[in-house]
PDB file as gemmi writes it, atoms N, CA and C in Angstrom:
CRYST1    1.000    1.000    1.000  90.00  90.00  90.00 P 1                      
ATOM      1  N   MET A   1      16.351  -4.956  29.379  1.00  0.00           N  
ATOM      2  CA  MET A   1      17.285  -3.211  29.869  1.00  0.00           C  
ATOM      3  C   MET A   1      18.889  -2.782  29.335  1.00  0.00           C  
ATOM      4  N   THR A   2      19.057  -2.686  28.333  1.00  0.00           N  
ATOM      5  CA  THR A   2      20.698  -2.623  28.201  1.00  0.00           C  
ATOM      6  C   THR A   2      21.393  -1.608  28.904  1.00  0.00           C  
ATOM      7  N   ASN A   3      22.535  -1.825  29.084  1.00  0.00           N  
ATOM      8  CA  ASN A   3      23.325  -1.542  29.489  1.00  0.00           C  
ATOM      9  C   ASN A   3      24.494  -0.078  28.842  1.00  0.00           C  
ATOM     10  N   GLY A   4      25.605   0.696  29.104  1.00  0.00           N  
ATOM     11  CA  GLY A   4      26.268   1.101  28.281  1.00  0.00           C  
ATOM     12  C   GLY A   4      27.013   0.743  27.531  1.00  0.00           C  
ATOM     13  N   LYS A   5      27.621  -0.827  27.745  1.00  0.00           N  
ATOM     14  CA  LYS A   5      28.915  -1.589  27.303  1.00  0.00           C  
ATOM     15  C   LYS A   5      27.744  -2.441  26.102  1.00  0.00           C  
ATOM     16  N   GLU A   6      26.941  -2.671  26.315  1.00  0.00           N  
ATOM     17  CA  GLU A   6      26.493  -3.258  25.168  1.00  0.00           C  
ATOM     18  C   GLU A   6      25.881  -2.484  24.086  1.00  0.00           C  
ATOM     19  N   GLU A   7      25.368  -0.902  24.402  1.00  0.00           N  
ATOM     20  CA  GLU A   7      25.366  -0.012  23.381  1.00  0.00           C  
ATOM     21  C   GLU A   7      26.293   0.162  22.697  1.00  0.00           C  
ATOM     22  N   ILE A   8      27.187   0.279  22.943  1.00  0.00           N  
ATOM     23  CA  ILE A   8      28.840   0.708  22.584  1.00  0.00           C  
ATOM     24  C   ILE A   8      29.417  -0.803  21.921  1.00  0.00           C  
ATOM     25  N   HIS A   9      28.879  -1.892  22.131  1.00  0.00           N  
ATOM     26  CA  HIS A   9      28.850  -3.120  21.196  1.00  0.00           C  
ATOM     27  C   HIS A   9      27.889  -3.143  20.418  1.00  0.00           C  
ATOM     28  N   GLN A  10      26.705  -2.458  20.315  1.00  0.00           N  
ATOM     29  CA  GLN A  10      26.504  -2.971  18.970  1.00  0.00           C  
ATOM     30  C   GLN A  10      26.578  -1.522  18.492  1.00  0.00           C  
ATOM     31  N   GLU A  11      26.882  -0.568  18.346  1.00  0.00           N  
ATOM     32  CA  GLU A  11      27.150   0.729  17.696  1.00  0.00           C  
ATOM     33  C   GLU A  11      28.445  -0.156  16.875  1.00  0.00           C  
ATOM     34  N   SER A  12      29.497  -0.187  17.249  1.00  0.00           N  
ATOM     35  CA  SER A  12      30.516  -0.606  17.000  1.00  0.00           C  
ATOM     36  C   SER A  12      30.404  -1.701  15.308  1.00  0.00           C  
ATOM     37  N   LEU A  13      29.632  -2.476  15.743  1.00  0.00           N  
ATOM     38  CA  LEU A  13      28.835  -3.858  14.697  1.00  0.00           C  
ATOM     39  C   LEU A  13      28.148  -2.742  13.568  1.00  0.00           C  
ATOM     40  N   LEU A  14      27.689  -1.813  13.630  1.00  0.00           N  
ATOM     41  CA  LEU A  14      26.975  -0.691  12.476  1.00  0.00           C  
ATOM     42  C   LEU A  14      28.414  -0.226  11.715  1.00  0.00           C  
ATOM     43  N   GLY A  15      29.481   0.241  11.685  1.00  0.00           N  
ATOM     44  CA  GLY A  15      30.376   0.690  11.559  1.00  0.00           C  
ATOM     45  C   GLY A  15      29.995   2.074  11.020  1.00  0.00           C  
ATOM     46  N   GLU A  16      31.216   3.015  10.661  1.00  0.00           N  
ATOM     47  CA  GLU A  16      30.509   4.038   9.573  1.00  0.00           C  
ATOM     48  C   GLU A  16      29.268   3.988   8.400  1.00  0.00           C  
ATOM     49  N   PRO A  17      28.643   5.043   8.747  1.00  0.00           N  
ATOM     50  CA  PRO A  17      27.535   4.964   7.502  1.00  0.00           C  
ATOM     51  C   PRO A  17      28.272   5.348   6.008  1.00  0.00           C  
ATOM     52  N   GLU A  18      27.688   4.831   5.189  1.00  0.00           N  
ATOM     53  CA  GLU A  18      27.955   4.577   3.982  1.00  0.00           C  
ATOM     54  C   GLU A  18      28.474   5.951   3.297  1.00  0.00           C  
ATOM     55  N   PRO A  19      29.425   6.502   2.570  1.00  0.00           N  
ATOM     56  CA  PRO A  19      29.427   7.759   2.241  1.00  0.00           C  
ATOM     57  C   PRO A  19      28.033   8.145   1.107  1.00  0.00           C  
ATOM     58  N   TRP A  20      27.477   7.601   0.457  1.00  0.00           N  
ATOM     59  CA  TRP A  20      26.334   7.425   0.112  1.00  0.00           C  
ATOM     60  C   TRP A  20      25.045   7.605   0.581  1.00  0.00           C  
ATOM     61  N   GLU A  21      24.825   7.585   1.660  1.00  0.00           N  
ATOM     62  CA  GLU A  21      23.478   6.824   2.533  1.00  0.00           C  
ATOM     63  C   GLU A  21      22.972   8.239   2.172  1.00  0.00           C  
ATOM     64  N   SER A  22      23.497   9.549   2.668  1.00  0.00           N  
ATOM     65  CA  SER A  22      22.917  10.786   2.828  1.00  0.00           C  
ATOM     66  C   SER A  22      21.670  11.159   1.373  1.00  0.00           C  
ATOM     67  N   TRP A  23      22.378  10.967  -0.085  1.00  0.00           N  
ATOM     68  CA  TRP A  23      21.715  11.159  -0.867  1.00  0.00           C  
ATOM     69  C   TRP A  23      20.784  10.036  -0.888  1.00  0.00           C  
ATOM     70  N   GLU A  24      21.198   8.962  -0.548  1.00  0.00           N  
ATOM     71  CA  GLU A  24      20.262   7.794  -1.372  1.00  0.00           C  
ATOM     72  C   GLU A  24      19.085   7.931  -0.450  1.00  0.00           C  
ATOM     73  N   THR A  25      19.075   8.458   1.366  1.00  0.00           N  
ATOM     74  CA  THR A  25      17.552   8.579   1.899  1.00  0.00           C  
ATOM     75  C   THR A  25      16.651   9.891   1.272  1.00  0.00           C  
ATOM     76  N   LYS A  26      17.628  10.924   0.692  1.00  0.00           N  
ATOM     77  CA  LYS A  26      16.880  12.322  -0.223  1.00  0.00           C  
ATOM     78  C   LYS A  26      16.180  10.989  -1.229  1.00  0.00           C  
ATOM     79  N   LEU A  27      17.015  10.371  -2.001  1.00  0.00           N  
ATOM     80  CA  LEU A  27      16.202  10.476  -3.203  1.00  0.00           C  
ATOM     81  C   LEU A  27      15.057   9.303  -3.129  1.00  0.00           C  
ATOM     82  N   VAL A  28      15.592   8.157  -2.011  1.00  0.00           N  
ATOM     83  CA  VAL A  28      13.888   7.716  -1.330  1.00  0.00           C  
ATOM     84  C   VAL A  28      13.033   8.418  -1.138  1.00  0.00           C  
ATOM     85  N   LEU A  29      13.351   9.326   0.069  1.00  0.00           N  
ATOM     86  CA  LEU A  29      12.003  10.167   0.031  1.00  0.00           C  
ATOM     87  C   LEU A  29      11.446  11.328  -1.001  1.00  0.00           C  
ATOM     88  N   TYR A  30      12.630  11.639  -2.004  1.00  0.00           N  
ATOM     89  CA  TYR A  30      11.649  12.368  -3.696  1.00  0.00           C  
ATOM     90  C   TYR A  30      10.997  11.424  -4.101  1.00  0.00           C  
ATOM     91  N   SER A  31      11.534   9.776  -4.339  1.00  0.00           N  
ATOM     92  CA  SER A  31      10.522   8.711  -5.305  1.00  0.00           C  
ATOM     93  C   SER A  31       8.903   8.848  -4.249  1.00  0.00           C  
ATOM     94  N   LEU A  32       9.238   8.721  -2.921  1.00  0.00           N  
ATOM     95  CA  LEU A  32       8.156   8.745  -2.394  1.00  0.00           C  
ATOM     96  C   LEU A  32       6.862   9.569  -2.348  1.00  0.00           C  
ATOM     97  N   VAL A  33       7.682  10.834  -2.578  1.00  0.00           N  
ATOM     98  CA  VAL A  33       6.542  12.293  -2.864  1.00  0.00           C  
ATOM     99  C   VAL A  33       6.329  12.024  -4.198  1.00  0.00           C  
ATOM    100  N   ILE A  34       7.355  11.995  -5.183  1.00  0.00           N  
ATOM    101  CA  ILE A  34       6.596  11.889  -6.170  1.00  0.00           C  
ATOM    102  C   ILE A  34       5.317  10.936  -6.616  1.00  0.00           C  
ATOM    103  N   GLY A  35       5.672   9.841  -5.973  1.00  0.00           N  
ATOM    104  CA  GLY A  35       4.932   9.045  -6.045  1.00  0.00           C  
ATOM    105  C   GLY A  35       3.405   9.063  -5.337  1.00  0.00           C  
ATOM    106  N   ALA A  36       3.569   9.762  -4.268  1.00  0.00           N  
ATOM    107  CA  ALA A  36       1.979  10.125  -3.562  1.00  0.00           C  
ATOM    108  C   ALA A  36       1.532  11.178  -4.290  1.00  0.00           C  
ATOM    109  N   VAL A  37       2.096  12.151  -4.918  1.00  0.00           N  
ATOM    110  CA  VAL A  37       1.591  13.185  -5.912  1.00  0.00           C  
ATOM    111  C   VAL A  37       1.148  12.132  -7.041  1.00  0.00           C  
ATOM    112  N   GLY A  38       1.738  11.806  -7.769  1.00  0.00           N  
ATOM    113  CA  GLY A  38       1.668  11.287  -8.994  1.00  0.00           C  
ATOM    114  C   GLY A  38       0.176  10.387  -8.887  1.00  0.00           C  
ATOM    115  N   LEU A  39       0.004   9.766  -7.489  1.00  0.00           N  
ATOM    116  CA  LEU A  39      -1.340   9.538  -7.427  1.00  0.00           C  
ATOM    117  C   LEU A  39      -2.374  10.188  -7.100  1.00  0.00           C  
ATOM    118  N   VAL A  40      -2.128  11.120  -6.591  1.00  0.00           N  
ATOM    119  CA  VAL A  40      -3.655  11.968  -6.436  1.00  0.00           C  
ATOM    120  C   VAL A  40      -3.832  12.976  -7.459  1.00  0.00           C  
ATOM    121  N   VAL A  41      -2.843  13.169  -8.260  1.00  0.00           N  
ATOM    122  CA  VAL A  41      -3.078  13.914  -9.654  1.00  0.00           C  
ATOM    123  C   VAL A  41      -3.880  12.644 -10.951  1.00  0.00           C  
ATOM    124  N   LEU A  42      -3.469  11.289 -10.953  1.00  0.00           N  
ATOM    125  CA  LEU A  42      -4.231  10.760 -11.729  1.00  0.00           C  
ATOM    126  C   LEU A  42      -5.196   9.823 -11.305  1.00  0.00           C  
ATOM    127  N   GLY A  43      -5.432  10.412  -9.767  1.00  0.00           N  
ATOM    128  CA  GLY A  43      -6.883   9.692  -8.702  1.00  0.00           C  
ATOM    129  C   GLY A  43      -8.124  11.341 -10.299  1.00  0.00           C  
ATOM    130  N   ALA A  44      -7.158  12.301  -9.446  1.00  0.00           N  
ATOM    131  CA  ALA A  44      -8.294  13.511  -9.862  1.00  0.00           C  
ATOM    132  C   ALA A  44      -8.122  13.361 -11.119  1.00  0.00           C  
ATOM    133  N   LEU A  45      -7.345  13.130 -12.226  1.00  0.00           N  
ATOM    134  CA  LEU A  45      -7.774  13.113 -13.592  1.00  0.00           C  
ATOM    135  C   LEU A  45      -8.648  11.342 -14.177  1.00  0.00           C  
ATOM    136  N   VAL A  46      -8.835  10.873 -13.359  1.00  0.00           N  
ATOM    137  CA  VAL A  46      -9.787   9.322 -13.447  1.00  0.00           C  
ATOM    138  C   VAL A  46     -11.048   9.954 -12.922  1.00  0.00           C  
ATOM    139  N   ASN A  47     -11.139  10.301 -12.110  1.00  0.00           N  
ATOM    140  CA  ASN A  47     -12.175  10.954 -11.282  1.00  0.00           C  
ATOM    141  C   ASN A  47     -12.886  12.272 -12.581  1.00  0.00           C  
ATOM    142  N   ALA A  48     -12.278  12.938 -12.532  1.00  0.00           N  
ATOM    143  CA  ALA A  48     -12.722  14.162 -13.464  1.00  0.00           C  
ATOM    144  C   ALA A  48     -13.022  13.538 -15.026  1.00  0.00           C  
ATOM    145  N   PHE A  49     -12.576  12.726 -16.098  1.00  0.00           N  
ATOM    146  CA  PHE A  49     -12.953  12.203 -17.014  1.00  0.00           C  
ATOM    147  C   PHE A  49     -13.530  10.798 -17.495  1.00  0.00           C  
ATOM    148  N   ILE A  50     -12.980  10.250 -16.304  1.00  0.00           N  
ATOM    149  CA  ILE A  50     -13.587   8.479 -17.099  1.00  0.00           C  
ATOM    150  C   ILE A  50     -14.639   8.065 -15.845  1.00  0.00           C  
ATOM    151  N   LEU A  51     -14.618   8.609 -14.752  1.00  0.00           N  
ATOM    152  CA  LEU A  51     -16.372   7.811 -14.053  1.00  0.00           C  
ATOM    153  C   LEU A  51     -17.294   8.728 -14.002  1.00  0.00           C  
ATOM    154  N   PRO A  52     -17.316  10.089 -14.672  1.00  0.00           N  
ATOM    155  CA  PRO A  52     -18.442  10.710 -14.952  1.00  0.00           C  
ATOM    156  C   PRO A  52     -19.044  10.394 -16.558  1.00  0.00           C  
TER     157      PRO A  52                                                      
END                                                                             
C-alpha cells in the first residue's frame, strides 16, 4: 500500500508529458483501427474470391 508521499515522488519522476503525446496516441489508435478494418476487409475478400 502506498502513501501520499510515495505517489508524489513517483509522479515527479515522470515529469511533464511530451508536447506530441496527444497526437502520437491518436496516431497509434487510428493505425490499430485501420489495421483491424483492413484485416476484416481482406478476410472477406479472401473468403469471397479465393476459398470457394
